[in-house]
Every structure is written in C-alpha cells, then in structure tokens.
C-alpha positions in Angstrom: 39.8 -16.8 1.8 41.9 -18.1 -1.1 41.0 -16.9 -4.6 39.9 -20.4 -5.6 37.6 -20.6 -2.6 36.2 -17.2 -3.3 35.4 -18.2 -6.9 33.7 -21.4 -5.8 31.6 -19.5 -3.2 30.6 -17.0 -5.8 29.6 -19.8 -8.2 27.6 -21.5 -5.5 25.8 -18.3 -4.7 25.0 -17.7 -8.4 23.5 -21.2 -8.7 21.5 -20.7 -5.6 20.1 -17.4 -7.0 19.1 -19.1 -10.3 17.4 -21.9 -8.3 15.3 -19.4 -6.4 14.3 -17.5 -9.6 13.0 -20.8 -11.1 10.8 -21.8 -8.1 7.2 -20.7 -7.9 6.4 -17.6 -5.8 9.6 -18.1 -3.8 11.7 -15.5 -2.0 15.1 -15.6 -0.2 16.1 -12.8 2.1 19.7 -12.2 3.2 19.2 -10.3 6.4 22.9 -9.2 6.5 23.1 -7.8 3.0 19.4 -6.9 2.7 19.2 -8.7 -0.6 15.9 -10.3 -1.4 15.8 -12.7 -4.3 12.3 -12.9 -5.8 11.4 -15.7 -8.1 10.1 -14.8 -11.6 6.6 -16.1 -10.6 6.7 -13.9 -7.5 7.3 -10.9 -9.7 4.7 -11.9 -12.2 2.2 -12.5 -9.4 2.3 -8.8 -8.8 2.2 -7.9 -12.5 5.9 -7.2 -12.8 8.3 -8.8 -15.4 11.4 -10.4 -14.0 14.1 -7.7 -13.9 11.6 -4.9 -13.2 11.9 -5.4 -9.4 15.2 -4.7 -7.6 16.2 -7.7 -5.4 16.4 -5.8 -2.1 14.6 -5.6 1.2 13.6 -2.0 0.5 11.7 -3.1 -2.6 9.6 -5.5 -0.6 9.0 -2.9 2.1 7.8 -0.4 -0.5 5.3 -3.0 -1.8 3.8 -3.8 1.6 0.7 -1.7 2.5 1.7 0.8 5.3 -1.2 -0.3 7.5 0.0 -3.9 7.3 3.7 -3.4 8.1 3.4 -3.4 11.9 1.5 -6.7 11.7 4.1 -8.2 9.4 7.0 -7.2 11.7 5.1 -8.6 14.7 4.9 -11.9 12.9 8.5 -11.8 11.6 10.3 -10.9 14.9 9.6 -14.2 16.8 10.9 -16.2 13.8 14.0 -14.0 13.4 14.8 -14.3 17.2 14.3 -18.0 17.1 11.3 -18.0 19.5 9.2 -19.8 16.8 10.3 -21.7 13.7 7.8 -20.7 11.1 6.5 -17.4 9.8 3.0 -17.1 8.4 1.4 -13.7 7.7 -1.6 -12.4 5.7 -1.1 -8.9 4.4 -1.5 -6.6 1.4 1.1 -6.1 -1.4 1.0 -3.4 -4.0 0.9 -4.7 -7.6 2.2 -3.0 -10.7 -1.2 -1.3 -11.2 -0.9 0.2 -7.7 -3.7 -1.9 -6.3 -3.3 -3.7 -3.0 -3.9 -7.5 -3.1 -4.1 -9.8 -0.1 -1.3 -12.4 0.1 -0.3 -15.2 2.5 3.4 -15.3 3.1 5.1 -18.2 4.8 8.7 -18.9 5.6 11.5 -19.8 8.0 15.0 -18.9 8.9 17.3 -21.2 7.0 20.7 -19.9 8.2 22.0 -18.4 11.5 25.4 -17.1 12.4 27.6 -18.4 15.2 25.7 -16.1 17.6 22.4 -17.6 16.6 21.3 -14.4 14.7 19.2 -14.9 11.6 21.3 -14.6 8.4 18.9 -16.0 5.8 15.2 -16.5 5.5 13.3 -18.3 2.8 9.7 -18.7 2.0 6.7 -18.6 -0.4 4.0 -16.1 -1.2 0.4 -17.1 -2.1 -1.9 -14.6 -3.7 -5.3 -14.8 -1.9 -7.5 -12.4 -3.9 -7.7 -9.9 -6.7 
C-alpha cells in the first residue's frame, strides 16, 4: 500500500474510533486484532472512567462472569459463523466495585473477509439491573 493510502486508512480508522467513543454504550470488536473499542458511556456504565479500560478482547473477557462465559460464546458463535445475523445475550459484567450486574448485549458482524470469516462486530450494551 502506498504511503498516502496508509495515512488515509489510518486517519479513517482514527475517525471511526472517535465515533464509537461518542456513541452511547457502543462497542466495536476487531476479531483479527482482538481490539475492542468501548464507548465512554459503556465504560461509565460499569463505573470506569474513559481511559481506565484497555480496549482489548481480554478486558471484556475479564469482566464477564465466569459462569456466563459459556452461554455468551454459545450465543456469539452462530453470529460469527454467519448462521444467524444478530447476537443478543443477557449476562453479568463486573463493574469497578467488583459487583456483577446483569446486562443485555446486542450486535452483529459488520465486516467479513474474502473467505466469509468475521472481521468486525459492532453492538450495544444495556444495563438491566443494579
């Protein structure tokens, strides 16, 4: 890729990340890089200030209650493989005070590669209780 094209692509990615951060309770997950961009309100919903949470898949995994993780993956897999279009899952997330709060997560794959594999998934999180 030419230097100019690389710079444009980087600028577009930066703008996209800023847009995610400004949307309420939104997340974007790059399945190839494992980066998860969490909106400011997503972070605050769990009691964290923006910047306190690393934007990575491992961060999200660490916040999901261990008893809920198998259920979450069972809901995610059919969406990632293209079997169904939309993901919807109720599970517990750990907040900054180390309390688990029920959330409803919804999303869909928004980008696939040339082989049909999921590259990017986007969605919203709704706090249900607590």
